SENUDREN-499233 format. One record per residue: residue in three letters; residue number from 1; x, y, z of N, C-alpha, C in turn. Coordinates in nm, 2 decimals, padded with zeros to 4 digits, m for minus. Atoms other than C-alpha are relative to their C-alpha. Layout:
BEGIN
+------+-----+--------+--------+--------+--------+--------+--------+--------+--------+--------+
! rest !  nr !    nc1 !    nc2 !    nc3 !   cac1 !   cac2 !   cac3 !    cc1 !    cc2 !    cc3 !
+------+-----+--------+--------+--------+--------+--------+--------+--------+--------+--------+
!  Ala ! NUM !      X !      Y !      Z !      X !      Y !      Z !      X !      Y !      Z !
...
+------+-----+--------+--------+--------+--------+--------+--------+--------+--------+--------+
***
This chain:
BEGIN
+------+-----+--------+--------+--------+--------+--------+--------+--------+--------+--------+
! rest !  nr !    nc1 !    nc2 !    nc3 !   cac1 !   cac2 !   cac3 !    cc1 !    cc2 !    cc3 !
+------+-----+--------+--------+--------+--------+--------+--------+--------+--------+--------+
!  Unk !   1 !  00.07 ! m00.14 !  00.01 !  00.01 !  00.00 ! m00.01 !  00.07 !  00.14 !  00.00 !
!  Unk !   2 ! m00.07 ! m00.11 ! m00.04 !  00.14 !  00.32 ! m00.04 ! m00.12 !  00.13 ! m00.07 !
!  Unk !   3 !  00.05 ! m00.10 ! m00.02 !  00.04 !  00.65 !  00.03 ! m00.08 !  00.10 ! m00.14 !
!  Unk !   4 !  00.02 ! m00.09 !  00.12 ! m00.10 !  00.91 ! m00.21 !  00.15 !  00.16 !  00.08 !
!  Unk !   5 ! m00.12 ! m00.08 !  00.02 !  00.15 !  01.20 ! m00.25 ! m00.07 !  00.15 !  00.10 !
!  Unk !   6 !  00.06 ! m00.06 ! m00.07 ! m00.12 !  01.45 ! m00.08 ! m00.02 ! m00.04 !  00.17 !
!  Unk !   7 ! m00.02 !  00.07 ! m00.09 ! m00.13 !  01.24 !  00.21 !  00.14 !  00.08 !  00.09 !
!  Unk !   8 ! m00.16 ! m00.03 ! m00.04 !  00.23 !  01.30 !  00.26 !  00.01 !  00.12 !  00.04 !
!  Unk !   9 ! m00.01 ! m00.15 ! m00.07 !  00.23 !  01.66 !  00.23 ! m00.10 !  00.05 !  00.07 !
!  Unk !  10 !  00.06 ! m00.05 ! m00.09 ! m00.04 !  01.68 !  00.45 !  00.08 ! m00.07 !  00.16 !
!  Unk !  11 ! m00.08 !  00.02 ! m00.17 !  00.16 !  01.50 !  00.75 !  00.13 !  00.01 !  00.02 !
!  Unk !  12 ! m00.18 ! m00.11 ! m00.03 !  00.45 !  01.67 !  00.68 ! m00.03 !  00.15 !  00.04 !
!  Unk !  13 !  00.01 ! m00.17 ! m00.06 !  00.28 !  02.03 !  00.72 ! m00.06 ! m00.04 !  00.12 !
!  Unk !  14 !  00.02 !  00.04 ! m00.08 !  00.09 !  01.87 !  01.01 !  00.15 !  00.04 !  00.10 !
!  Unk !  15 ! m00.12 !  00.00 ! m00.07 !  00.41 !  01.77 !  01.21 !  00.09 !  00.12 !  00.01 !
!  Unk !  16 ! m00.11 ! m00.10 !  00.03 !  00.63 !  02.07 !  01.09 ! m00.09 !  00.12 !  00.10 !
!  Unk !  17 !  00.10 ! m00.10 ! m00.07 !  00.33 !  02.28 !  01.22 !  00.01 ! m00.05 !  00.15 !
!  Unk !  18 !  00.05 !  00.09 ! m00.09 !  00.29 !  02.06 !  01.53 !  00.16 !  00.07 !  00.11 !
!  Unk !  19 ! m00.11 ! m00.04 ! m00.09 !  00.66 !  02.16 !  01.64 !  00.09 !  00.09 ! m00.02 !
!  Unk !  20 ! m00.04 ! m00.20 !  00.03 !  00.78 !  02.49 !  01.50 ! m00.01 !  00.03 !  00.14 !
!  Unk !  21 !  00.01 ! m00.06 ! m00.10 !  00.87 !  02.72 !  01.76 ! m00.13 !  00.05 !  00.08 !
!  Unk !  22 !  00.13 ! m00.08 ! m00.01 !  00.54 !  02.89 !  01.81 ! m00.05 !  00.09 !  00.06 !
!  Unk !  23 ! m00.02 ! m00.13 ! m00.05 !  00.66 !  03.19 !  01.84 ! m00.11 !  00.08 ! m00.16 !
!  Unk !  24 !  00.02 ! m00.05 !  00.08 !  00.49 !  03.27 !  01.51 ! m00.12 ! m00.09 ! m00.07 !
!  Unk !  25 !  00.00 !  00.15 !  00.09 !  00.25 !  03.06 !  01.25 !  00.01 ! m00.01 ! m00.11 !
!  Unk !  26 ! m00.09 !  00.08 !  00.06 !  00.39 !  02.91 !  01.03 ! m00.07 !  00.01 ! m00.13 !
!  Unk !  27 !  00.00 ! m00.03 !  00.13 !  00.39 !  03.01 !  00.63 ! m00.04 ! m00.14 ! m00.10 !
!  Unk !  28 !  00.00 !  00.08 !  00.10 !  00.26 !  02.78 !  00.35 !  00.15 !  00.01 ! m00.07 !
!  Unk !  29 ! m00.18 !  00.01 !  00.08 !  00.63 !  02.90 !  00.16 !  00.07 ! m00.03 !  00.11 !
!  Unk !  30 ! m00.07 !  00.06 ! m00.06 !  00.79 !  02.82 !  00.45 !  00.04 ! m00.14 ! m00.04 !
!  Unk !  31 !  00.01 !  00.16 !  00.00 !  00.69 !  02.45 !  00.47 !  00.04 ! m00.03 ! m00.19 !
!  Unk !  32 ! m00.06 !  00.05 !  00.13 !  00.72 !  02.46 !  00.10 !  00.13 !  00.00 ! m00.01 !
!  Unk !  33 ! m00.14 !  00.00 !  00.04 !  01.08 !  02.57 !  00.09 !  00.07 ! m00.12 !  00.10 !
!  Unk !  34 ! m00.11 !  00.11 ! m00.07 !  01.17 !  02.34 !  00.37 ! m00.01 ! m00.15 ! m00.02 !
!  Unk !  35 !  00.07 !  00.17 !  00.08 !  01.00 !  01.98 !  00.18 !  00.00 !  00.06 ! m00.14 !
!  Unk !  36 !  00.00 !  00.00 !  00.13 !  01.06 !  02.13 ! m00.17 ! m00.12 ! m00.04 ! m00.04 !
!  Unk !  37 !  00.21 !  00.04 !  00.04 !  00.66 !  02.12 ! m00.19 ! m00.02 !  00.13 ! m00.09 !
!  Unk !  38 !  00.06 ! m00.14 !  00.08 !  00.47 !  02.34 ! m00.44 ! m00.04 !  00.05 !  00.07 !
!  Unk !  39 !  00.09 ! m00.13 ! m00.07 !  00.32 !  02.64 ! m00.31 ! m00.14 ! m00.12 ! m00.04 !
!  Unk !  40 !  00.12 !  00.02 !  00.04 !  00.01 !  02.52 ! m00.52 ! m00.06 ! m00.09 !  00.11 !
!  Unk !  41 !  00.01 !  00.09 ! m00.07 !  00.00 !  02.20 ! m00.35 ! m00.06 !  00.01 !  00.13 !
!  Unk !  42 !  00.02 ! m00.02 ! m00.13 !  00.03 !  02.28 !  00.02 ! m00.09 !  00.06 !  00.00 !
!  Unk !  43 !  00.16 ! m00.07 ! m00.02 ! m00.27 !  02.55 ! m00.06 ! m00.10 ! m00.13 !  00.03 !
!  Unk !  44 !  00.12 !  00.10 ! m00.02 ! m00.50 !  02.24 ! m00.15 !  00.03 ! m00.06 !  00.15 !
!  Unk !  45 ! m00.04 !  00.11 ! m00.13 ! m00.35 !  02.02 !  00.15 ! m00.05 !  00.07 !  00.16 !
!  Unk !  46 !  00.07 ! m00.09 ! m00.14 ! m00.41 !  02.34 !  00.44 ! m00.11 !  00.00 ! m00.01 !
!  Unk !  47 !  00.18 !  00.00 ! m00.07 ! m00.73 !  02.35 !  00.32 ! m00.08 ! m00.04 !  00.05 !
!  Unk !  48 !  00.04 !  00.12 ! m00.02 ! m00.81 !  02.05 !  00.35 ! m00.04 ! m00.06 !  00.15 !
!  Unk !  49 ! m00.03 !  00.05 ! m00.13 ! m00.64 !  02.01 !  00.68 ! m00.11 !  00.12 !  00.08 !
!  Unk !  50 !  00.08 ! m00.11 ! m00.05 ! m00.82 !  02.35 !  00.78 ! m00.22 ! m00.04 !  00.04 !
!  Unk !  51 !  00.15 !  00.00 !  00.00 ! m01.17 !  02.26 !  00.67 ! m00.05 ! m00.21 !  00.09 !
!  Unk !  52 !  00.01 !  00.12 ! m00.11 ! m01.09 !  01.93 !  00.92 ! m00.02 !  00.02 !  00.13 !
!  Unk !  53 !  00.01 ! m00.09 ! m00.09 ! m01.04 !  02.21 !  01.17 !  00.15 ! m00.10 !  00.09 !
!  Unk !  54 ! m00.13 !  00.02 ! m00.09 ! m00.67 !  02.03 !  01.25 !  00.11 !  00.10 !  00.02 !
!  Unk !  55 ! m00.10 ! m00.06 ! m00.05 ! m00.48 !  02.31 !  01.16 ! m00.13 !  00.19 ! m00.02 !
!  Unk !  56 !  00.05 ! m00.10 !  00.05 ! m00.64 !  02.69 !  01.19 !  00.09 !  00.11 ! m00.12 !
!  Unk !  57 ! m00.07 ! m00.04 !  00.09 ! m00.52 !  02.93 !  00.90 ! m00.09 !  00.17 !  00.01 !
!  Unk !  58 !  00.00 ! m00.12 ! m00.09 ! m00.50 !  03.32 !  00.97 !  00.05 !  00.06 ! m00.15 !
!  Unk !  59 ! m00.08 ! m00.06 !  00.10 ! m00.44 !  03.57 !  00.64 !  00.02 !  00.08 !  00.08 !
!  Unk !  60 ! m00.02 ! m00.17 ! m00.04 ! m00.28 !  03.87 !  00.62 !  00.12 ! m00.04 ! m00.01 !
!  Unk !  61 ! m00.14 ! m00.02 !  00.04 !  00.09 !  04.00 !  00.65 !  00.06 ! m00.09 !  00.15 !
!  Unk !  62 ! m00.05 !  00.08 ! m00.14 !  00.10 !  03.81 !  01.05 ! m00.08 ! m00.10 !  00.03 !
!  Unk !  63 ! m00.01 !  00.09 !  00.01 ! m00.07 !  03.53 !  00.91 !  00.04 ! m00.14 !  00.01 !
!  Unk !  64 ! m00.05 !  00.07 !  00.02 ! m00.01 !  03.19 !  00.89 ! m00.11 ! m00.15 !  00.00 !
!  Unk !  65 !  00.03 !  00.08 ! m00.03 ! m00.09 !  02.83 !  00.97 !  00.01 ! m00.07 !  00.21 !
!  Unk !  66 ! m00.05 !  00.03 ! m00.18 ! m00.14 !  02.71 !  01.40 ! m00.09 ! m00.17 !  00.02 !
!  Unk !  67 !  00.04 !  00.14 ! m00.04 ! m00.24 !  02.36 !  01.48 ! m00.10 !  00.09 !  00.09 !
!  Unk !  68 !  00.11 ! m00.03 ! m00.08 ! m00.57 !  02.34 !  01.59 ! m00.02 ! m00.07 !  00.13 !
!  Unk !  69 !  00.06 !  00.02 ! m00.14 ! m00.72 !  02.25 !  01.92 !  00.07 ! m00.11 !  00.08 !
!  Unk !  70 !  00.02 !  00.16 !  00.00 ! m00.72 !  01.88 !  01.90 !  00.11 ! m00.05 ! m00.06 !
!  Unk !  71 ! m00.06 !  00.06 !  00.11 ! m00.48 !  01.79 !  01.67 !  00.15 ! m00.06 !  00.05 !
!  Unk !  72 ! m00.11 !  00.06 ! m00.09 ! m00.17 !  01.69 !  01.90 ! m00.07 ! m00.11 !  00.03 !
!  Unk !  73 !  00.07 !  00.06 ! m00.07 ! m00.42 !  01.45 !  02.06 !  00.02 ! m00.14 ! m00.18 !
!  Unk !  74 !  00.04 !  00.05 !  00.08 ! m00.49 !  01.28 !  01.65 !  00.09 ! m00.14 ! m00.03 !
!  Unk !  75 ! m00.11 !  00.14 !  00.05 ! m00.38 !  00.92 !  01.54 !  00.05 !  00.06 ! m00.14 !
!  Unk !  76 !  00.00 !  00.00 !  00.10 ! m00.19 !  00.87 !  01.27 ! m00.05 ! m00.07 ! m00.12 !
!  Unk !  77 !  00.07 !  00.18 !  00.04 ! m00.43 !  00.57 !  01.15 ! m00.12 !  00.11 ! m00.02 !
!  Unk !  78 !  00.07 ! m00.09 ! m00.02 ! m00.70 !  00.87 !  01.20 !  00.00 !  00.13 ! m00.12 !
!  Unk !  79 ! m00.07 ! m00.08 !  00.07 ! m00.52 !  01.11 !  00.99 ! m00.06 ! m00.06 ! m00.16 !
!  Unk !  80 ! m00.06 !  00.07 !  00.13 ! m00.45 !  00.87 !  00.69 ! m00.18 ! m00.07 ! m00.04 !
!  Unk !  81 !  00.13 !  00.02 !  00.09 ! m00.83 !  00.73 !  00.67 ! m00.09 !  00.05 ! m00.06 !
!  Unk !  82 !  00.09 ! m00.14 !  00.08 ! m00.98 !  01.09 !  00.64 !  00.06 !  00.06 ! m00.11 !
!  Unk !  83 ! m00.05 ! m00.05 !  00.18 ! m00.72 !  01.16 !  00.33 !  00.02 ! m00.05 ! m00.06 !
!  Unk !  84 ! m00.03 !  00.08 !  00.12 ! m00.64 !  00.86 !  00.16 ! m00.23 ! m00.03 !  00.00 !
!  Unk !  85 !  00.12 !  00.07 !  00.10 ! m01.03 !  00.75 !  00.16 ! m00.01 ! m00.13 !  00.07 !
!  Unk !  86 ! m00.01 !  00.16 !  00.02 ! m01.18 !  00.39 !  00.18 !  00.06 ! m00.10 ! m00.15 !
!  Unk !  87 ! m00.04 !  00.05 !  00.16 ! m01.00 !  00.23 ! m00.17 !  00.00 ! m00.12 !  00.03 !
!  Unk !  88 ! m00.07 !  00.15 !  00.00 ! m00.96 ! m00.16 ! m00.16 !  00.11 !  00.00 ! m00.02 !
!  Unk !  89 ! m00.09 !  00.01 !  00.03 ! m00.62 ! m00.24 ! m00.19 ! m00.02 ! m00.07 ! m00.15 !
!  Unk !  90 !  00.02 !  00.09 !  00.12 ! m00.76 ! m00.46 ! m00.51 ! m00.10 !  00.03 ! m00.04 !
!  Unk !  91 !  00.09 !  00.01 !  00.05 ! m01.03 ! m00.40 ! m00.75 ! m00.04 ! m00.16 ! m00.03 !
!  Unk !  92 !  00.03 !  00.17 !  00.04 ! m01.18 ! m00.74 ! m00.77 ! m00.12 ! m00.04 ! m00.09 !
!  Unk !  93 !  00.12 ! m00.07 !  00.04 ! m01.47 ! m00.60 ! m00.94 !  00.02 !  00.05 ! m00.12 !
!  Unk !  94 ! m00.07 ! m00.07 !  00.17 ! m01.30 ! m00.42 ! m01.29 !  00.08 !  00.01 !  00.03 !
!  Unk !  95 !  00.02 !  00.15 !  00.07 ! m01.21 ! m00.62 ! m01.47 ! m00.14 ! m00.09 !  00.06 !
!  Unk !  96 !  00.06 !  00.13 ! m00.07 ! m01.45 ! m00.84 ! m01.32 !  00.09 ! m00.15 !  00.02 !
!  Unk !  97 ! m00.10 !  00.06 ! m00.01 ! m01.19 ! m01.11 ! m01.17 ! m00.09 ! m00.19 !  00.01 !
!  Unk !  98 !  00.05 !  00.13 !  00.03 ! m01.29 ! m01.51 ! m01.26 ! m00.06 ! m00.09 !  00.13 !
!  Unk !  99 ! m00.02 !  00.05 ! m00.17 ! m01.20 ! m01.61 ! m00.89 ! m00.11 !  00.13 !  00.11 !
!  Unk ! 100 !  00.11 ! m00.09 ! m00.09 ! m01.44 ! m01.32 ! m00.72 ! m00.08 ! m00.14 !  00.06 !
!  Unk ! 101 !  00.08 !  00.05 ! m00.10 ! m01.62 ! m01.47 ! m00.43 !  00.09 ! m00.20 !  00.04 !
!  Unk ! 102 ! m00.06 !  00.18 !  00.01 ! m01.36 ! m01.83 ! m00.44 !  00.12 !  00.04 !  00.05 !
!  Unk ! 103 ! m00.16 ! m00.06 ! m00.04 ! m01.04 ! m01.62 ! m00.32 !  00.01 !  00.06 !  00.12 !
!  Unk ! 104 ! m00.03 ! m00.05 ! m00.17 ! m00.89 ! m01.57 ! m00.02 !  00.12 !  00.11 ! m00.01 !
!  Unk ! 105 ! m00.13 ! m00.14 ! m00.02 ! m00.64 ! m01.26 ! m00.11 ! m00.09 !  00.09 !  00.00 !
!  Unk ! 106 !  00.06 ! m00.07 ! m00.08 ! m00.88 ! m01.01 ! m00.09 ! m00.06 !  00.02 !  00.13 !
!  Unk ! 107 !  00.00 ! m00.02 ! m00.13 ! m00.95 ! m01.08 !  00.24 !  00.13 ! m00.01 !  00.08 !
!  Unk ! 108 ! m00.08 ! m00.02 ! m00.12 ! m00.58 ! m01.12 !  00.37 !  00.04 !  00.13 ! m00.07 !
!  Unk ! 109 ! m00.06 ! m00.10 !  00.04 ! m00.52 ! m00.80 !  00.16 ! m00.08 !  00.08 !  00.12 !
!  Unk ! 110 !  00.05 ! m00.04 ! m00.07 ! m00.82 ! m00.66 !  00.38 !  00.06 ! m00.01 !  00.15 !
!  Unk ! 111 ! m00.05 !  00.07 ! m00.14 ! m00.71 ! m00.80 !  00.68 !  00.15 !  00.06 ! m00.01 !
!  Unk ! 112 ! m00.09 ! m00.11 ! m00.04 ! m00.38 ! m00.63 !  00.63 !  00.02 !  00.17 !  00.05 !
!  Unk ! 113 !  00.04 ! m00.16 ! m00.05 ! m00.52 ! m00.31 !  00.58 ! m00.03 !  00.02 !  00.10 !
!  Unk ! 114 !  00.06 ! m00.02 ! m00.10 ! m00.68 ! m00.33 !  00.88 !  00.12 ! m00.02 !  00.11 !
!  Unk ! 115 ! m00.08 !  00.01 ! m00.12 ! m00.36 ! m00.43 !  01.06 !  00.08 !  00.17 !  00.00 !
!  Unk ! 116 ! m00.11 ! m00.09 !  00.00 ! m00.15 ! m00.15 !  00.90 ! m00.07 !  00.13 !  00.07 !
!  Unk ! 117 !  00.05 ! m00.14 ! m00.07 ! m00.39 !  00.15 !  01.04 ! m00.05 ! m00.01 !  00.12 !
!  Unk ! 118 ! m00.01 !  00.00 ! m00.11 ! m00.45 ! m00.03 !  01.35 !  00.15 !  00.00 !  00.11 !
!  Unk ! 119 ! m00.16 ! m00.06 ! m00.01 ! m00.07 !  00.02 !  01.37 !  00.05 !  00.17 !  00.04 !
!  Unk ! 120 ! m00.03 ! m00.19 ! m00.02 ! m00.12 !  00.38 !  01.33 ! m00.09 !  00.02 !  00.05 !
!  Unk ! 121 !  00.11 ! m00.08 ! m00.09 ! m00.40 !  00.41 !  01.53 !  00.04 ! m00.01 !  00.14 !
!  Unk ! 122 ! m00.09 ! m00.04 ! m00.13 ! m00.15 !  00.40 !  01.84 !  00.08 !  00.08 !  00.04 !
!  Unk ! 123 ! m00.06 ! m00.15 !  00.04 !  00.04 !  00.67 !  01.71 ! m00.04 !  00.15 !  00.00 !
!  Unk ! 124 !  00.10 ! m00.11 ! m00.05 ! m00.08 !  01.01 !  01.81 !  00.13 !  00.08 ! m00.12 !
!  Unk ! 125 ! m00.14 ! m00.07 !  00.03 !  00.13 !  01.32 !  01.59 !  00.10 !  00.08 !  00.11 !
!  Unk ! 126 ! m00.12 ! m00.07 ! m00.15 !  00.29 !  01.43 !  01.93 !  00.03 ! m00.10 ! m00.02 !
!  Unk ! 127 ! m00.11 !  00.10 !  00.04 !  00.43 !  01.09 !  01.88 !  00.13 ! m00.01 ! m00.09 !
!  Unk ! 128 ! m00.06 !  00.01 !  00.11 !  00.55 !  01.11 !  01.57 !  00.10 !  00.13 !  00.02 !
!  Unk ! 129 ! m00.06 ! m00.08 !  00.03 !  00.69 !  01.46 !  01.63 !  00.06 !  00.03 !  00.14 !
!  Unk ! 130 ! m00.06 !  00.01 ! m00.13 !  00.89 !  01.39 !  01.95 !  00.15 ! m00.03 !  00.00 !
!  Unk ! 131 ! m00.15 !  00.02 ! m00.06 !  01.27 !  01.40 !  02.08 !  00.04 !  00.03 ! m00.16 !
!  Unk ! 132 ! m00.08 !  00.01 !  00.11 !  01.49 !  01.37 !  01.73 ! m00.06 !  00.10 ! m00.10 !
!  Unk ! 133 !  00.09 ! m00.04 !  00.11 !  01.21 !  01.47 !  01.46 ! m00.03 !  00.18 !  00.10 !
!  Unk ! 134 !  00.02 ! m00.13 ! m00.11 !  01.13 !  01.76 !  01.74 !  00.10 !  00.08 ! m00.05 !
!  Unk ! 135 ! m00.11 ! m00.09 ! m00.02 !  01.44 !  01.87 !  01.72 !  00.05 !  00.06 ! m00.13 !
!  Unk ! 136 ! m00.03 ! m00.05 !  00.10 !  01.51 !  01.88 !  01.35 ! m00.12 !  00.07 ! m00.05 !
!  Unk ! 137 !  00.12 ! m00.09 !  00.03 !  01.17 !  02.06 !  01.28 !  00.05 !  00.14 !  00.07 !
!  Unk ! 138 ! m00.07 ! m00.14 ! m00.08 !  01.29 !  02.34 !  01.56 !  00.12 !  00.05 ! m00.12 !
!  Unk ! 139 ! m00.15 ! m00.06 !  00.03 !  01.64 !  02.37 !  01.40 ! m00.07 ! m00.02 ! m00.20 !
!  Unk ! 140 !  00.03 ! m00.02 !  00.14 !  01.46 !  02.39 !  01.00 ! m00.08 !  00.11 !  00.01 !
!  Unk ! 141 !  00.06 ! m00.11 ! m00.06 !  01.24 !  02.66 !  01.17 !  00.10 !  00.10 !  00.01 !
!  Unk ! 142 ! m00.11 ! m00.17 ! m00.04 !  01.51 !  02.89 !  01.31 !  00.06 ! m00.01 ! m00.16 !
!  Unk ! 143 ! m00.09 ! m00.03 !  00.05 !  01.72 !  02.84 !  01.05 ! m00.06 !  00.09 ! m00.12 !
!  Unk ! 144 !  00.12 ! m00.06 !  00.08 !  01.41 !  02.94 !  00.79 !  00.04 !  00.16 !  00.03 !
!  Unk ! 145 !  00.06 ! m00.17 ! m00.05 !  01.35 !  03.25 !  01.02 !  00.15 !  00.07 ! m00.01 !
!  Unk ! 146 ! m00.09 ! m00.09 ! m00.02 !  01.69 !  03.32 !  01.03 !  00.12 !  00.05 ! m00.12 !
!  Unk ! 147 ! m00.02 ! m00.02 !  00.10 !  01.76 !  03.33 !  00.65 ! m00.09 !  00.16 ! m00.06 !
!  Unk ! 148 !  00.06 ! m00.11 !  00.05 !  01.47 !  03.58 !  00.59 !  00.01 !  00.14 !  00.13 !
!  Unk ! 149 ! m00.01 ! m00.14 ! m00.06 !  01.56 !  03.84 !  00.87 !  00.18 !  00.02 ! m00.03 !
!  Unk ! 150 ! m00.12 ! m00.04 !  00.03 !  01.90 !  03.81 !  00.73 !  00.03 !  00.15 ! m00.13 !
+------+-----+--------+--------+--------+--------+--------+--------+--------+--------+--------+
***
C-alpha cells in the first residue's frame, strides 16, 4: 500500500506546524521551501486540514497556520483514513475477476490493511513529532527564520 502524495504532504505539514517553536504562525511558503513542495499543492493540503479543524489558517501579513486545538492527539491512523478515504487494496470487480467469491487474496489484503491502520491508531501526531524529529523541525524553522531576517 502506498500513500498518496496528498497524504504525505499533509503529514509533513502537520508535523512541521506541530513542532515549530510557536512564536508565530507557520506560512505555506516556509513549509514548501523546507520540504521542496510546490506552493499550489500545499495550499490544497492546508485548505483540507483547515476544513477538518486540524489546523487554523489566518490570512494577512502576520497570518499562517497553527495547529488546531485537538490535533496533537490525532492518531496517524485517523489522519490517513480521513485523507486516503476507503479504496480497496485491489479491485476484484473492475474488470471482474473469474475468482471473485472463491479467492482468499482480497480478504488477506483487507486484513493487512486493517492491521496497517490498527498499528497507526496507536501513534499520535505528538508521538511522531517527539525527540529527534522535534529537534530537526525546530532547527529547520529557526534556519528559515534566520535566513528571512538576514
